[in-house]
C-alpha positions in Angstrom: -48.6 119.2 298.8 -47.3 122.0 296.6 -47.7 121.5 292.9 -44.7 122.3 290.7 -44.1 123.1 287.0 -43.9 119.4 286.0 -47.0 118.6 287.9 -49.0 121.5 286.3 -47.8 120.5 282.8 -48.6 116.9 283.4 -52.2 117.7 284.4 -52.5 120.0 281.4 -51.4 117.1 279.1 -53.9 114.7 280.7 -56.7 117.2 280.3 -55.8 117.8 276.7 -55.7 114.0 275.9 -59.0 113.5 277.6 -60.9 116.2 275.6 -58.7 116.6 272.5 -61.3 115.1 270.1 -63.8 117.7 271.2 -61.8 120.8 271.7 -59.4 120.5 268.7 -62.2 121.1 266.1 -63.1 124.3 267.9 -59.5 125.5 268.1 -58.9 124.5 264.5 -61.9 126.3 263.2 -61.9 129.5 265.3 -58.3 130.0 266.3 -56.1 128.3 263.6 -58.0 129.1 260.4 -58.5 132.9 261.0 -54.9 133.3 261.9 -53.8 131.3 258.9 -55.9 133.4 256.6 -54.6 136.6 258.1 -51.0 135.5 257.6 -51.5 134.2 254.1 -53.6 137.1 252.7 -52.1 140.1 254.5 -48.7 141.9 253.9 -46.1 141.1 256.6 -45.5 143.8 259.2 -42.3 145.8 259.1 -39.6 143.9 261.1 -37.9 145.6 264.0 -34.8 147.5 262.8 -31.5 145.9 263.6 -29.4 147.5 266.3 -28.2 150.2 266.8 -31.6 151.9 266.7 -31.5 155.7 266.9 -34.5 158.0 267.1 -34.7 158.5 263.3 -34.7 154.8 262.6 -37.3 154.0 265.2 -39.6 156.8 263.9 -39.3 155.4 260.4 -40.2 151.9 261.7 -43.2 153.2 263.7 -44.4 155.0 260.6 -44.1 151.9 258.5 -46.0 149.9 261.1 -48.7 152.5 261.1 -49.0 152.3 257.4 -49.1 148.5 257.6 -51.8 148.7 260.2 -54.1 150.9 258.1 -54.1 148.3 255.3 -53.8 145.0 257.2 -54.5 145.5 260.9 -58.3 145.1 260.7 -57.9 141.5 259.5 -55.5 140.5 262.3 -57.9 142.1 264.8 -60.8 140.2 263.3 -58.7 137.0 263.5 -58.0 137.8 267.2 -61.7 138.3 267.9 -62.7 135.0 266.3 -59.9 133.3 268.2 -61.2 134.8 271.4 -64.6 133.4 270.6 -63.1 129.9 270.1 -61.1 130.0 273.3 -64.1 131.2 275.2 -66.1 128.3 273.8 -63.5 125.8 274.9 -63.3 127.4 278.4 -67.1 127.1 278.7 -67.1 123.5 277.6 -64.5 122.6 280.2 -65.7 124.6 283.1 -69.4 125.6 282.9 -71.2 124.2 286.0 -73.7 122.2 283.9 -71.5 120.4 281.4 -72.4 121.8 278.0 -72.4 120.3 274.6 -70.1 121.7 272.0 -73.0 123.5 270.3 -74.2 124.9 273.6 -70.7 126.1 274.4 -70.4 127.9 271.1 -73.8 129.5 271.7 -72.9 130.7 275.2 -69.6 132.0 273.9 -71.4 134.1 271.4 -73.8 135.6 274.0 -70.9 136.4 276.3 -68.3 137.4 273.6 -68.1 141.1 274.6 -67.3 140.2 278.2 -64.6 137.6 277.2 -63.2 140.1 274.7 -62.8 142.8 277.3 -61.1 140.4 279.7 -58.8 139.2 276.9 -57.8 142.8 276.1 -57.3 143.7 279.8 -54.9 140.7 280.0 -53.2 141.2 276.7 -52.2 144.8 277.2 -50.1 144.5 280.4 -48.8 141.0 279.3 -47.6 142.4 275.9 -45.9 145.3 277.6 -44.1 143.0 279.9 -43.1 140.7 277.1 -41.8 143.7 275.1 -39.7 144.9 278.0 -37.9 141.8 279.3 -40.2 138.8 278.5 -40.2 137.4 282.0 -42.3 140.2 283.5 -44.9 139.6 280.8 -45.0 135.9 281.6 -45.3 136.6 285.3 -48.2 138.9 284.7 -49.8 136.3 282.4 -49.4 133.7 285.2 -51.2 136.0 287.7 -54.0 136.7 285.3 -54.3 133.3 283.7 -57.3 132.2 285.8 -59.6 135.1 284.7 -61.1 133.5 281.6 -61.6 130.1 283.2 -63.2 131.8 286.3 -65.6 133.7 284.0 -66.5 130.5 282.3 -67.2 128.8 285.6 -69.2 131.8 287.1 -71.5 133.3 284.4 -72.2 136.4 286.5 -68.5 137.2 287.0 -67.5 140.4 285.1 -64.1 141.0 283.5 -62.4 143.3 286.1 -63.6 141.3 289.1 -62.3 138.2 287.2 -58.9 139.8 287.0 -58.8 140.6 290.7 -60.0 137.0 291.4 -57.3 135.6 289.2 -54.6 137.7 291.0 -55.9 136.3 294.4 -56.2 132.7 293.3 -52.7 132.5 291.7 -51.0 133.8 294.9 -48.7 131.0 296.0 -49.0 129.3 292.7 -47.3 132.1 290.7 -43.8 130.5 290.5 -45.1 127.2 289.2 -47.4 128.9 286.7 -44.6 131.3 285.5 -42.3 128.3 285.1 -44.9 126.4 283.1 -45.5 129.5 280.9 -41.7 129.9 280.4 -41.5 126.3 279.2 -44.5 126.8 276.8 -43.2 130.1 275.6 -39.7 128.7 274.9 -41.2 125.7 273.1 -43.3 128.0 270.9 -40.4 130.4 270.2 -38.0 127.6 269.2 -40.7 126.1 266.9 -41.8 129.3 265.3 -38.5 131.3 264.9 -37.2 129.3 261.9 -40.6 129.5 260.3 -40.7 133.3 260.6 -37.3 133.5 258.9 -38.5 131.1 256.2 -41.7 133.2 255.7 -39.6 136.4 255.4 -37.2 134.7 252.9 -40.1 133.4 250.8 -41.8 136.7 250.6 -38.6 138.5 249.7 -37.9 136.4 246.7 -40.1 134.7 244.1 -42.2 133.0 246.6 -43.4 129.5 246.0 -47.1 129.8 247.0 -47.3 126.2 248.2 -44.2 126.5 250.4 -45.5 129.9 251.7 -48.9 128.5 252.5 -47.3 125.5 254.3 -45.0 127.8 256.4 -47.9 130.1 257.3 -50.0 127.2 258.2 -47.4 125.9 260.6 -47.0 129.4 262.2 -50.7 129.6 262.7 -50.9 126.1 264.1 -48.1 126.8 266.6 -49.9 130.0 267.7 -53.2 128.1 268.1 -51.4 125.3 270.1 -49.9 127.9 272.4 -53.3 129.6 272.9 -54.9 126.3 273.8 -52.1 125.3 276.1 -52.2 128.5 278.1 -56.0 128.2 278.4 -55.7 124.6 279.7 -53.0 125.8 282.1 -55.4 128.4 283.4 -58.2 125.8 283.7 -55.9 123.5 285.7 -54.8 126.4 288.0 -58.4 127.4 288.6 -59.3 123.8 289.5 -56.3 123.4 291.8 -57.1 126.6 293.7 -60.8 126.1 293.8 -60.4 122.6 295.2 -58.5 124.2 298.1 -61.2 126.7 298.7 -59.2 129.7 297.5 
């Protein structure tokens, strides 16, 4: 029987409910908190100029982004690195052949952090380019590469590039359902975070209320952490579905 979008998301929800008490503290500590700190303590990046965007306007924007990156980029990169560590620990907890404790999962994630980081970057670059272009191509690429991290967690000897190739193979035939599930998750995230980003911009432009700004940034970081966890769980489910069929 072919599994569809609703079936995938239903299994993801059941998996989350089963292990929420164990995985949420990891996600909260290593994904949410670093992202929240980066949002709260760093200057906001220059927004994309409104249309029409001629060459001069885009060059000025790119220069502003470069200046912002020199002063703030390192903290967001550090938050991403810590977040990758947290996601890797959750993947190991859920998929390591010998069920690990939370402490053991965190230890193994630290030992294998370089490999998981390389895989994460190799996935993020093409996915980000696809999202930048038309959104849907990026989500399709993410669907085809979504099994890489879970596969690395399940097979300790699997390296990043072979994991990407394995993911492309394992998601064949499941790509439409996975893309549909990612579209649903992406839209839910976008609808939730868009008004918060506008509120963050408005608060920073005026005499910002620090409590209100902290609350808005906490919600933005929480939505990002929830999306990261949801996509990981979707990859775990996809891996298990394909592995159970011997793919």
